[in-house]
C-alpha positions, 0 to 999 in steps of 0.5 A: 078779850082772854089769854091763851096760856100753856096749862099746867103740864104736871109732874115737874114738867115746866115747859113744852114746844108748840108742835102746831097750831090748829087755828090761825088769826081771825078764825072763830072758835067755840068753847072746847075747840082744840087751838094748838098741840103742845109737845112735852118731854113725854106726850103731846097735849092739846090746848083747848079754848076756854070760851068761844070767840075770835083768835085775835093774836097768835103770839108764839109760833110752831117750834117755839119753846114755851113755859107753863103759864106763858101766854101764847095767844089771845082770844077776842069776843069777835066783831059785832053782828053788823060786821064792823070792828069794835073801834068803829062802833066806839066813835060818836054817832055825830061829829062837827064837820071839822072834827070829822075831817080831823079824825079821818087821817088819825083813824087811817094812821094805823093801817099805813106802814110806819117809816124807819125801823118800826116799818122793818120790824113791824109794831105790835099793833101792825103785826103779830109776833108770829107774822114778824118772825115768819117775815124775818125768816122769809126776808119779807118787808112787812110794809109790802104785806096787805092785811085782811084783818079789818083793823089792819093787823098783819097775821101769819096767813098774810105773810104766807100769802104774800110770800106765795104770790111773790115766788112766781114773779121772782126771776130764775137765776141761771145755773152757776158752775159748781165751785169748790169752797175755800179751805176753812169756810162754812158750807151753805145751808143744805150742803156738806163741806164737799158740796154734797146735798144734806138735810138739817132737821130739828129734833123733836122735844121727845127725841131730845128727851130720849137722847138725854135719858139714854145717855144719862142712864149709860152714865149713871148706872153700872149697866150690864147685859146677860143673855139666854134663849127660849124655846117657844114651842109650848107657847106657839102650840097653846096659841095655835090651839086656843087663839080662835076660842080666846078671840071669840070669848074675849074679843082680843087676840092671844099674843106673846106679850101676856106670856112674857108679862106674866113670866116677868112678874113671876121672876120679879117675885123670886128676885125682888131687887130687879123690881127696885130703884136707888133713892140716894143711899137707900134701896126702894124695893117695890111690892107692886108690879107695874110693867112698862111695855116699850111701844114704837111711835112716830114721834119716838119710843114711849113706854106706857105702863100696865098697872098691877100686872100681877093681878091681871088675867091674860085677856086683861093684859092683852087688852091693856097693851093693845089700848096703850099701844093704840094711844101711843101711835095716835099720840093721845097717851096721858102722862099718867100712862107713862109714870111709875113703871117698875120694870120694862119689856121691849120687843125688838123682834117685831122689827127683825132683831135677832139679839140686842142690848137694851138700855135701862129705863131709869130709874128702873134697874132691869129691862127685858129684851125680846127678839125674833123667833127663828127656827134653829137646830137644837140638840135634844140628847146626844143622838137627836137634833130637831129644829125648834122655834127659838128666841134670844132674850136679853136682861140689861140690869144695873150692877150697882145693886144687882149681882150677876148671879141674881141677874142670870138666875132671874133670866133663867126663871123667865126662861123656865116659865115661858117654856112651861106656860102652865107654871104661869098659872101657879105663879099667879 
C-alpha cells in the first residue's frame, strides 16, 4: 500500500486544487500513469503513479484544495491472481467447525451497514471520503448504496450509480404556481431575488489568482497609460513580400510579434527603467530581456516568457511564441515558462480591440498593448491625405519609478522602430 501525495509545486506555491481525477477507485494503473490533474495559481500539473497497482482509495475529490505533501489517495498492490481479496487469503486454511461458524458472522459484519450515526455518515472502512462527500451533496443514504468492491468499500462510482438509478423512479412533482419571495428572504439556488434564473459557478484557482493579482497591481502601483499610433505600412509590406520565403526557409510564419518584440527590446535598451522593478527601497534594473507574451487560454490569461529575446532572430522569436502559445492552450506550460519576465506585450487586436489600457503584470513596471490594425485617413502633408493601416499602441507604466517623459519617449521609440523595420537590425 502506497500513498498518493501532492508533489512539490516549486516557487513558494504551497497548495493547489484538484482539477479532476483521471482514475476511480478500483482502477488498475501502471507506473507513470496520470492519476489526477492539479490546478495551481499558474499552471495545471499532472500527478502520476510512482508504481503500479490498484486505486484503493480517493481521499480528496475534484474541486477540493490540497496542500503540498498532503495524501489525496492510496494505491494498493491489487488482488492476487486468484481474484480473492487479501483478507480472504489471510484466513487459516483449516478451522474447527465451531470456530468456522463463529467466524462467519464476524467476517460478514464489515459488509453490513452499521446502525445509528455511523450509518448516516459512513465509516472510513465502508466508504471513501470522496464517496461520503458526494453522498452528502446528493442526499443519498450510504446504507442504501451497494458496493462493487470485494471488501464492501463504497466508492464515488457506487454513489453516482445509485443516484443515477434513483432518478427515474422519483415522482415528478406537479408544477407549482410562481410565488413572490417574502421581503428580505434569501433566494433559492439558481434564482435571483426577483425569481429569475441564474447560474452560480465556482471560480477556478487561476481565475481567482488573476483577479487577486490585477487588483493588487492597481492598489500597489501608481499606474498610468500613454498612447500613440503606428503606421503599419512598412511591416505589412515586408510580410507580404517575404512571408512565403520566410515560411519555406524557417518552417514558421512571419507574424507581427517578432517585430514588436524586437522593437520593445530596442526601446528597453534606450530606457532601462522600463526593464526594472521595485525591491523594497531599491530599484532592480535588469540587464537581460525576458519578454512575456500574454496568451488567452481556456482557464484564463497566462504570460509565458521568451528568454533572452535580444539574442534571438526573428524566426527564433516566432517559433518560441508559437510553441509557448500552443502549450498554454493545451494546458501543458511548466512553471519555468512563466517565471521571471521583465516586460510584457499583450495583443488585444486579435479580438478586435481598437484601444485599451493594459494592467501591469507585477512586479514589472511596464506593459505594451497592441490593438487592431485599421485603415484610417492620414494627412501626409498639408495637401495630401491617404488611407494607411494604423494601430493604436498603449504603454501602461508604474509612475513611481518611470516619469511621464520617459514613458512617452519609450513609446515613441517603439513607434519609430516599427515604422522603420530596417532599424530593428541596427538595434541588434
